[in-house]
Residue, then its C-alpha position, 0 to 999 in steps of 0.5 A: m396053395c398054388w399060384r398061376s405062372g406070371m403073377l406076383p405072389p400076394r404081399r402082406f400090408s406091412d411089406v407094402a407100407s414099408d416099401l412106400a415109406r422107402a420110396m417117399r424117403v428117396a423122393a425127398q432126398m432127390l427133391g433136396m438135391v434139386v433145390m441145392m443145385t438150384v441155389a448153387i447155380p451162380a448168378g449171371p452178370a450184372t449187366a444182364a439184369t440191368t438190360a433185362s430190367a430196361v425191357e421188363p421193368g417188373r423183373r427182379s435182379p438175380q444179384s445178391p443184395r450186397a452185390c446189387a447195393l454196390s452196382p453202379d446202376a441205380l435201377a439195379r440197386v432199386q430192384c435189389r431192395g424191392e423199394l423206390r425211395v421217392g422224394i416228394r413235397a409234403d407242403y405243396p397242395p395240390f401236388g403233394q401233402t401229408t395226410p393220415a392216409g399217407p402222402q396224397g396229391f398229383e405227384p405222389a399219385l404219379a410216383r406210385r404209377l412210375t414205381a409200379r413200372l419197376g415192379v417195386v414198392p414206393r417209400f416216400v421221403e419228404v424233401s424241401a425246395a432247398d434240400r431236394m437236390v442234395a438229398l438225391g446227390e447224397g443217395r437219401v432218395d432214388v428219384l425226385v417227384a418234387t416240383t423240381g424245375h428243369t434248368v440247364q444248370r441242374d443237368a450237371q447234377a442229375l438226369f431229368v426225365r423227359p417228357h416233363y410232367y408239368q410246367s409252371n410260371t412264377v407269379v407275383v400276387g398281391p391285393r387288388s387294392l395295392r396299386l404299384e407305381k409303375g403298373d403291374g410287372l417286375p419294374a413295379l417291384f422296385g423297393r417293395t418287399v416280396c415274400v419268397t421261399i428259399g431256393n427258387s431260381t427266379n428269386a434272382e430276377l426279383a432281386v435284380r429288379g430291386g425287390r426286397l425279399m423276405l424269405f420263408a423256409s417252406a411254401r406252407q409258411l408262405v401261403e399262411q403269410v399271404r392269407n393272414g395279410a402279413c405279405a402284401l406281395a408274394a412270389h412263387d409258382d402259379s401252381l401253388l399260389l393261384p389255387l390258394l389265392p385269397a379273395g381280393h388278390e390278383v396277379k401283379a406279374s408273371f414270368a419265367p416258365l419252368p418245366w418240371g421233371v422227374v429226377v434220377p441220379l447221374d447213374g440212373a440212365s436205365m431207370a430214366r428210360v423206363f420212366s420216359q416211356a411211361l410218361r410218353r404213354d401217360h401223356a398220349d392217352g390222357t392219363l396225366v390229364r385225368l390225374a391232374e383233374t382228380h387232384g385239382v391241378d390246372a391241366r391246360w399245359l397237360r392237354e397241350q402235351q396230350r395233343r403233342w404226344s398223341s400226334w406224329p412224330c411224337d407218337q412214334p415211341g419206337e423211333l424215339a427209343a431207337r435214338e436214345t443213348t446212355d446220355g439220357p432218354d432224350a439225347g437223340d430227339t431231333q423232332g422237337c418233341f421234348d421241351p428244353p430246360r430253362d437256362s437260369q445261369l447267372a453271369a459269373t464273376p472274373i474271380a468265380e474260379t478262384v473262389d471255387r479253388m479256395e473253397r475246395w482248398l479250405r474243405e480239403r485242408w481244414g474241413l471247412e464247408l464255405t460257400l462264398a455265393m456273393l463272390k461267384t455271380q455278378v448279380a450276387l456281387r453287385l448286391f453285396l457291394e451295393g449292400v456294403s456301400m449302402s450300409v456305410a452311407l447309412v452309418l455315416g448318416a445315422v451318426l451325423a443325424t444322431g449328433v445333430l438331433a442330440l443337440a436339438f433335443g438338448a437345447a429344447l429340453t433346457a429352453r427357458g420357454r415352456w412353449l419349446r420345453w414341453p413339446a420337446r418332452g412330449a416328443l421325447a416320451a413318444v420316441q423313447s417309448t416306441p421300438l425302433v422297428l415300429h418307428m421304421s415300419v410306420a415311416g415306410l408305410l407313410l412313405s409308400s402311401a405317399g408314393l415317395a418310395t424312391m431310393g433317395m427318399v428311403w435312405l433319407v427317411a431311414v437316416a432320420v428315424l435312426g437319428l431321431f431314435n438315438g438322438s432323443h436319448a443322447g439329447q436327454a443325456l445332454a440336457e441332464s448334463r447342462i442341468c448338473l453343470s448349471a447347479a454346480g455353478e459351472p459353464s453349462g453351454l451345449l459345448a461344455a455339456g457335450l464334453h461332460a456327457r461325451a461317453q453317453l453321446i458316443a454310446f448312442a452314436a454307436n447304437a445308431t450304427r448297430g441299428t442300421p439293419a432295421a432300414s431294410l424294413i422300408g426297402v433300403p438295400e443295405l447289407l442285411a437286405a442284400q445278403t438275404d437276397i443272395a441267400s434266396f437264390s443261392s440256397e446257401s445261408s450259413t456262410t452268407f450270414v457269417v460274412l454278414l456278421v463279420v462285415y457288421v462287426a468290422l463296421v461297428a468296430g471301425v465306427m467305435a474306434l473313430l468315436h473313441r478317438l473323438e472322445r479322447r480328443l474331447r477329453t483333451l479339450d475338456a482338460r484345458p484350463 
């Protein structure tokens, strides 16, 4: 059979299949080489990824995870992991709270919007007011959206993104039926117990005004105490207290406006710029207003921000962006678009720098973490010295009152007339069957209701209660000693009975010394109250209360030494013929 010139001869099916398989193998080999060449291409410099991320937030870093984790830029580390660890409050409705569906509230919703700008997923980490800045500094979170007030002092610890996303005021609330002596306002809080949370910078202002602060670890605990009536007065951000204020309560004082900011680490300037651009846009188009209304947050301040950021010159993001530097997203603001941080700096003491050096030396030399907050600021030092002096005055007064009332009870309980002996026994039973704390609380309540809660009066009442409680026990011992001496035919006068029962008298005088911290319940600014006030705004309690323990031990030991010296003197007198 002949074939025409130029035509391919026919091929068998097996030959065609063999050629097709060979071609597929060659194609597979070529595809594998292309893939290997693509993987082998080295990554570009880290700065290129960081710069691109600032312009295109959704773009992932081409660096390896290990190299990205070591990057000095926070944004590169976040995009490498593919997640943003967001510190939020879980006990602060309507801004943040834990639900079965996950964190909900104004701040988690805002955090999800900001996270989307980076092209990563959020991972929420619960923080408190006391530890949120520590969590950011230690790298446990990448950003804080956690009711964090922007102060000048915190600028040294982290970068606050501006514009801010909210602003609050500190309010003091209480029942309408509670009338303060000097009307509403901070001066009326002198001597009053005010419930607060640890870590609020405004606690210092309350302490300076003479308020006695009762500390709670979380805002949730504070709200519960207000609702059940355990806190007659409470101070916190209006954003927390006003929406949850029980019926019949009102604002007694309002002060210290404080802007809230998104917070990133000091190496997070590029991430701060991305967030700043997003917040400007969300302010201008009313997104934050709608977000606040959705979650039941007061939006009055946000509406003012919407008007600002949708009007000239703040509605010119290009001009603002051109003035930005690596120092932060607001370094070039010359139009007054950004609100300034609040200056909550407390005046330092002359020895503050020396105390800092001593703390560093103890940490580096011995590994001891001590923070002597009571020696660093004038407010704290004044409170500390006032507490020490008041405690000494209370101890002297309580010991003297215990001795005087012991003699009175001893004489009354052994009196010949029933008209004096029976009332003394009734008073003894009533006093000894009631705890000292309850005695002090009732005395403070009567003092407040009578409008007599001045510094001199609360000290006098505290001394009287301490002397009455301990003097009743000492007086009973004195009376029993007189009865024993009389039965033995020995002299049974008060002096002789006192010499005979000197050990019991000294023991109860020492108990009066140990009981002086109870005076803080009625507003006496003794050492326990002073250290509590210091811990409320220094956010440091461990060292503060260790110092409190040391001072109390030294005080009680000193009084005990004097009393034992007195006992030896009385023993010498008793031994004389």
